[in-house]
DOFI-502131 format. One record per residue (C-alpha): residue number from 1; x, y, z. Coordinates in steps of 0.1 Angstrom, whole numbers, plus 5000, padded with zeros to 4 digits. Example, Ala and Ser with C-alpha at 12.3 -4.5 7.8 and 13.67 -1.06 7.14 Angstrom:
<atoms>
<atom><n>1</n><u>5123</u><v>4955</v><w>5078</w></atom>
<atom><n>2</n><u>5137</u><v>4989</v><w>5071</w></atom>
</atoms>
This chain:
<atoms>
<atom><n>1</n><u>3975</u><v>9544</v><w>7844</w></atom>
<atom><n>2</n><u>3958</u><v>9548</v><w>7878</w></atom>
<atom><n>3</n><u>3991</u><v>9552</v><w>7896</w></atom>
<atom><n>4</n><u>4001</u><v>9579</v><w>7871</w></atom>
<atom><n>5</n><u>3968</u><v>9598</v><w>7878</w></atom>
<atom><n>6</n><u>3972</u><v>9595</v><w>7916</w></atom>
<atom><n>7</n><u>4008</u><v>9608</v><w>7914</w></atom>
<atom><n>8</n><u>3996</u><v>9637</v><w>7893</w></atom>
<atom><n>9</n><u>3968</u><v>9645</v><w>7918</w></atom>
<atom><n>10</n><u>3985</u><v>9668</v><w>7943</w></atom>
<atom><n>11</n><u>3973</u><v>9695</v><w>7966</w></atom>
<atom><n>12</n><u>3976</u><v>9725</v><w>7943</w></atom>
<atom><n>13</n><u>3973</u><v>9760</v><w>7959</w></atom>
<atom><n>14</n><u>3980</u><v>9783</v><w>7930</w></atom>
<atom><n>15</n><u>3960</u><v>9783</v><w>7898</w></atom>
<atom><n>16</n><u>3955</u><v>9801</v><w>7865</w></atom>
<atom><n>17</n><u>3925</u><v>9819</v><w>7877</w></atom>
<atom><n>18</n><u>3915</u><v>9830</v><w>7842</w></atom>
<atom><n>19</n><u>3911</u><v>9793</v><w>7832</w></atom>
<atom><n>20</n><u>3874</u><v>9788</v><w>7839</w></atom>
<atom><n>21</n><u>3857</u><v>9756</v><w>7851</w></atom>
<atom><n>22</n><u>3822</u><v>9751</v><w>7836</w></atom>
<atom><n>23</n><u>3791</u><v>9741</v><w>7856</w></atom>
<atom><n>24</n><u>3790</u><v>9710</v><w>7835</w></atom>
<atom><n>25</n><u>3826</u><v>9700</v><w>7846</w></atom>
<atom><n>26</n><u>3816</u><v>9705</v><w>7882</w></atom>
<atom><n>27</n><u>3786</u><v>9684</v><w>7877</w></atom>
<atom><n>28</n><u>3807</u><v>9656</v><w>7861</w></atom>
<atom><n>29</n><u>3831</u><v>9656</v><w>7890</w></atom>
<atom><n>30</n><u>3804</u><v>9655</v><w>7916</w></atom>
<atom><n>31</n><u>3788</u><v>9627</v><w>7896</w></atom>
<atom><n>32</n><u>3820</u><v>9607</v><w>7901</w></atom>
<atom><n>33</n><u>3815</u><v>9612</v><w>7939</w></atom>
<atom><n>34</n><u>3778</u><v>9603</v><w>7937</w></atom>
<atom><n>35</n><u>3787</u><v>9570</v><w>7920</w></atom>
<atom><n>36</n><u>3815</u><v>9562</v><w>7945</w></atom>
<atom><n>37</n><u>3812</u><v>9539</v><w>7975</w></atom>
<atom><n>38</n><u>3792</u><v>9551</v><w>8005</w></atom>
<atom><n>39</n><u>3792</u><v>9536</v><w>8040</w></atom>
<atom><n>40</n><u>3759</u><v>9518</v><w>8045</w></atom>
<atom><n>41</n><u>3750</u><v>9534</v><w>8011</w></atom>
<atom><n>42</n><u>3735</u><v>9562</v><w>8032</w></atom>
<atom><n>43</n><u>3747</u><v>9589</v><w>8007</w></atom>
<atom><n>44</n><u>3745</u><v>9617</v><w>8032</w></atom>
<atom><n>45</n><u>3768</u><v>9641</v><w>8013</w></atom>
<atom><n>46</n><u>3756</u><v>9671</v><w>7994</w></atom>
<atom><n>47</n><u>3776</u><v>9696</v><w>7974</w></atom>
<atom><n>48</n><u>3774</u><v>9734</v><w>7970</w></atom>
<atom><n>49</n><u>3791</u><v>9744</v><w>7937</w></atom>
<atom><n>50</n><u>3805</u><v>9778</v><w>7927</w></atom>
<atom><n>51</n><u>3822</u><v>9790</v><w>7896</w></atom>
<atom><n>52</n><u>3810</u><v>9826</v><w>7899</w></atom>
<atom><n>53</n><u>3838</u><v>9851</v><w>7903</w></atom>
<atom><n>54</n><u>3820</u><v>9873</v><w>7928</w></atom>
<atom><n>55</n><u>3809</u><v>9844</v><w>7950</w></atom>
<atom><n>56</n><u>3844</u><v>9827</v><w>7947</w></atom>
<atom><n>57</n><u>3860</u><v>9859</v><w>7960</w></atom>
<atom><n>58</n><u>3837</u><v>9857</v><w>7991</w></atom>
<atom><n>59</n><u>3844</u><v>9820</v><w>7996</w></atom>
<atom><n>60</n><u>3881</u><v>9827</v><w>7993</w></atom>
<atom><n>61</n><u>3879</u><v>9850</v><w>8023</w></atom>
<atom><n>62</n><u>3866</u><v>9822</v><w>8045</w></atom>
<atom><n>63</n><u>3896</u><v>9799</v><w>8039</w></atom>
<atom><n>64</n><u>3930</u><v>9795</v><w>8054</w></atom>
<atom><n>65</n><u>3958</u><v>9782</v><w>8031</w></atom>
<atom><n>66</n><u>3989</u><v>9760</v><w>8037</w></atom>
<atom><n>67</n><u>3996</u><v>9759</v><w>8074</w></atom>
<atom><n>68</n><u>4032</u><v>9750</v><w>8070</w></atom>
<atom><n>69</n><u>4039</u><v>9780</v><w>8048</w></atom>
<atom><n>70</n><u>4036</u><v>9804</v><w>8077</w></atom>
<atom><n>71</n><u>4045</u><v>9836</v><w>8057</w></atom>
<atom><n>72</n><u>4023</u><v>9828</v><w>8028</w></atom>
<atom><n>73</n><u>3987</u><v>9842</v><w>8030</w></atom>
<atom><n>74</n><u>3974</u><v>9822</v><w>8001</w></atom>
<atom><n>75</n><u>3971</u><v>9826</v><w>7964</w></atom>
<atom><n>76</n><u>3972</u><v>9862</v><w>7951</w></atom>
<atom><n>77</n><u>3946</u><v>9876</v><w>7927</w></atom>
<atom><n>78</n><u>3951</u><v>9859</v><w>7894</w></atom>
<atom><n>79</n><u>3963</u><v>9827</v><w>7911</w></atom>
<atom><n>80</n><u>3931</u><v>9819</v><w>7930</w></atom>
<atom><n>81</n><u>3907</u><v>9790</v><w>7923</w></atom>
<atom><n>82</n><u>3882</u><v>9792</v><w>7894</w></atom>
<atom><n>83</n><u>3857</u><v>9771</v><w>7913</w></atom>
<atom><n>84</n><u>3848</u><v>9757</v><w>7946</w></atom>
<atom><n>85</n><u>3829</u><v>9726</v><w>7958</w></atom>
<atom><n>86</n><u>3817</u><v>9729</v><w>7994</w></atom>
<atom><n>87</n><u>3813</u><v>9694</v><w>8008</w></atom>
<atom><n>88</n><u>3783</u><v>9691</v><w>8031</w></atom>
<atom><n>89</n><u>3768</u><v>9665</v><w>8053</w></atom>
<atom><n>90</n><u>3730</u><v>9664</v><w>8053</w></atom>
<atom><n>91</n><u>3722</u><v>9658</v><w>8090</w></atom>
<atom><n>92</n><u>3686</u><v>9650</v><w>8082</w></atom>
<atom><n>93</n><u>3698</u><v>9618</v><w>8066</w></atom>
<atom><n>94</n><u>3724</u><v>9610</v><w>8092</w></atom>
<atom><n>95</n><u>3749</u><v>9628</v><w>8115</w></atom>
<atom><n>96</n><u>3775</u><v>9601</v><w>8106</w></atom>
<atom><n>97</n><u>3791</u><v>9601</v><w>8071</w></atom>
<atom><n>98</n><u>3818</u><v>9576</v><w>8081</w></atom>
<atom><n>99</n><u>3845</u><v>9577</v><w>8054</w></atom>
<atom><n>100</n><u>3823</u><v>9590</v><w>8026</w></atom>
<atom><n>101</n><u>3840</u><v>9624</v><w>8027</w></atom>
<atom><n>102</n><u>3874</u><v>9611</v><w>8018</w></atom>
<atom><n>103</n><u>3861</u><v>9588</v><w>7991</w></atom>
<atom><n>104</n><u>3841</u><v>9616</v><w>7975</w></atom>
<atom><n>105</n><u>3868</u><v>9642</v><w>7976</w></atom>
<atom><n>106</n><u>3894</u><v>9617</v><w>7961</w></atom>
<atom><n>107</n><u>3869</u><v>9609</v><w>7933</w></atom>
<atom><n>108</n><u>3863</u><v>9646</v><w>7925</w></atom>
<atom><n>109</n><u>3900</u><v>9654</v><w>7925</w></atom>
<atom><n>110</n><u>3909</u><v>9624</v><w>7903</w></atom>
<atom><n>111</n><u>3882</u><v>9635</v><w>7879</w></atom>
<atom><n>112</n><u>3896</u><v>9671</v><w>7879</w></atom>
<atom><n>113</n><u>3932</u><v>9658</v><w>7875</w></atom>
<atom><n>114</n><u>3922</u><v>9636</v><w>7846</w></atom>
<atom><n>115</n><u>3908</u><v>9666</v><w>7827</w></atom>
<atom><n>116</n><u>3939</u><v>9689</v><w>7833</w></atom>
<atom><n>117</n><u>3926</u><v>9706</v><w>7864</w></atom>
<atom><n>118</n><u>3935</u><v>9701</v><w>7901</w></atom>
<atom><n>119</n><u>3926</u><v>9712</v><w>7935</w></atom>
<atom><n>120</n><u>3932</u><v>9713</v><w>7972</w></atom>
<atom><n>121</n><u>3911</u><v>9700</v><w>8001</w></atom>
<atom><n>122</n><u>3907</u><v>9728</v><w>8027</w></atom>
<atom><n>123</n><u>3896</u><v>9720</v><w>8062</w></atom>
<atom><n>124</n><u>3906</u><v>9753</v><w>8078</w></atom>
<atom><n>125</n><u>3873</u><v>9771</v><w>8070</w></atom>
<atom><n>126</n><u>3854</u><v>9798</v><w>8088</w></atom>
<atom><n>127</n><u>3823</u><v>9776</v><w>8088</w></atom>
<atom><n>128</n><u>3799</u><v>9800</v><w>8105</w></atom>
<atom><n>129</n><u>3805</u><v>9828</v><w>8081</w></atom>
<atom><n>130</n><u>3805</u><v>9804</v><w>8051</w></atom>
<atom><n>131</n><u>3772</u><v>9789</v><w>8062</w></atom>
<atom><n>132</n><u>3757</u><v>9824</v><w>8064</w></atom>
<atom><n>133</n><u>3773</u><v>9835</v><w>8031</w></atom>
<atom><n>134</n><u>3759</u><v>9804</v><w>8012</w></atom>
<atom><n>135</n><u>3725</u><v>9808</v><w>8030</w></atom>
<atom><n>136</n><u>3727</u><v>9771</v><w>8042</w></atom>
<atom><n>137</n><u>3702</u><v>9758</v><w>8067</w></atom>
<atom><n>138</n><u>3714</u><v>9741</v><w>8098</w></atom>
<atom><n>139</n><u>3705</u><v>9708</v><w>8081</w></atom>
<atom><n>140</n><u>3738</u><v>9710</v><w>8063</w></atom>
<atom><n>141</n><u>3772</u><v>9707</v><w>8080</w></atom>
<atom><n>142</n><u>3802</u><v>9721</v><w>8062</w></atom>
<atom><n>143</n><u>3829</u><v>9695</v><w>8061</w></atom>
<atom><n>144</n><u>3855</u><v>9708</v><w>8036</w></atom>
<atom><n>145</n><u>3860</u><v>9731</v><w>8007</w></atom>
<atom><n>146</n><u>3876</u><v>9719</v><w>7975</w></atom>
<atom><n>147</n><u>3894</u><v>9747</v><w>7958</w></atom>
<atom><n>148</n><u>3897</u><v>9739</v><w>7920</w></atom>
<atom><n>149</n><u>3914</u><v>9753</v><w>7890</w></atom>
<atom><n>150</n><u>3941</u><v>9749</v><w>7864</w></atom>
<atom><n>151</n><u>3973</u><v>9743</v><w>7884</w></atom>
<atom><n>152</n><u>3999</u><v>9770</v><w>7882</w></atom>
<atom><n>153</n><u>4026</u><v>9753</v><w>7903</w></atom>
<atom><n>154</n><u>4048</u><v>9723</v><w>7902</w></atom>
<atom><n>155</n><u>4044</u><v>9699</v><w>7931</w></atom>
<atom><n>156</n><u>4071</u><v>9672</v><w>7936</w></atom>
<atom><n>157</n><u>4072</u><v>9643</v><w>7961</w></atom>
<atom><n>158</n><u>4103</u><v>9639</v><w>7982</w></atom>
<atom><n>159</n><u>4116</u><v>9611</v><w>8004</w></atom>
<atom><n>160</n><u>4109</u><v>9621</v><w>8040</w></atom>
<atom><n>161</n><u>4140</u><v>9629</v><w>8061</w></atom>
<atom><n>162</n><u>4141</u><v>9626</v><w>8099</w></atom>
<atom><n>163</n><u>4103</u><v>9622</v><w>8102</w></atom>
<atom><n>164</n><u>4097</u><v>9658</v><w>8090</w></atom>
<atom><n>165</n><u>4063</u><v>9659</v><w>8073</w></atom>
<atom><n>166</n><u>4063</u><v>9696</v><w>8066</w></atom>
<atom><n>167</n><u>4060</u><v>9706</v><w>8029</w></atom>
<atom><n>168</n><u>4080</u><v>9736</v><w>8016</w></atom>
<atom><n>169</n><u>4086</u><v>9758</v><w>7986</w></atom>
<atom><n>170</n><u>4120</u><v>9763</v><w>7971</w></atom>
<atom><n>171</n><u>4134</u><v>9796</v><w>7956</w></atom>
<atom><n>172</n><u>4117</u><v>9787</v><w>7923</w></atom>
<atom><n>173</n><u>4083</u><v>9783</v><w>7941</w></atom>
<atom><n>174</n><u>4083</u><v>9745</v><w>7934</w></atom>
<atom><n>175</n><u>4062</u><v>9729</v><w>7961</w></atom>
<atom><n>176</n><u>4080</u><v>9699</v><w>7978</w></atom>
<atom><n>177</n><u>4060</u><v>9673</v><w>7997</w></atom>
<atom><n>178</n><u>4078</u><v>9647</v><w>8019</w></atom>
<atom><n>179</n><u>4064</u><v>9612</v><w>8019</w></atom>
<atom><n>180</n><u>4072</u><v>9583</v><w>8042</w></atom>
<atom><n>181</n><u>4088</u><v>9553</v><w>8025</w></atom>
<atom><n>182</n><u>4068</u><v>9522</v><w>8016</w></atom>
<atom><n>183</n><u>4090</u><v>9501</v><w>8040</w></atom>
<atom><n>184</n><u>4081</u><v>9525</v><w>8069</w></atom>
<atom><n>185</n><u>4043</u><v>9523</v><w>8064</w></atom>
<atom><n>186</n><u>4040</u><v>9485</v><w>8059</w></atom>
<atom><n>187</n><u>4041</u><v>9469</v><w>8093</w></atom>
<atom><n>188</n><u>4041</u><v>9432</v><w>8083</w></atom>
<atom><n>189</n><u>4040</u><v>9412</v><w>8051</w></atom>
<atom><n>190</n><u>4031</u><v>9375</v><w>8052</w></atom>
</atoms>
């Protein structure tokens, strides 16, 4: 069951924008992150939530989408995320969040996937403009933005060929993601 959920949890970049995500759903997903493991149990992460159409449009403008799809500028109106979670580190608690960011984002995305939604972790963010837009104090460091919505695309995993990690879209807009083989990533078994 967990494997099935993990395989369904892909980086989705096109959504049914009209399919809304409630504030309660966002809270439930962040609660999964809150209850996940935290290095030193420091719990330095904070979350800025948006499911407001006007604010979402402004957040969207601060993001870059799918670096390998060089001719694609990101999802068009109608295919954009219904919500965002901006992942923050509270530097007053600690400047080091260790691996908490990855654990938290995976927990949120698994929760979203389990309920029929999906998302994409975006690291290419205009942090200065987003910090200003969200009126965040310097106490908070923007780490990532999770774009969330009801997936409007099919993502399939492919066996990697010739070490090429670049994902691509075919003529039907199916998103293909190459993965290294299990034999390639396991160095030694005893």
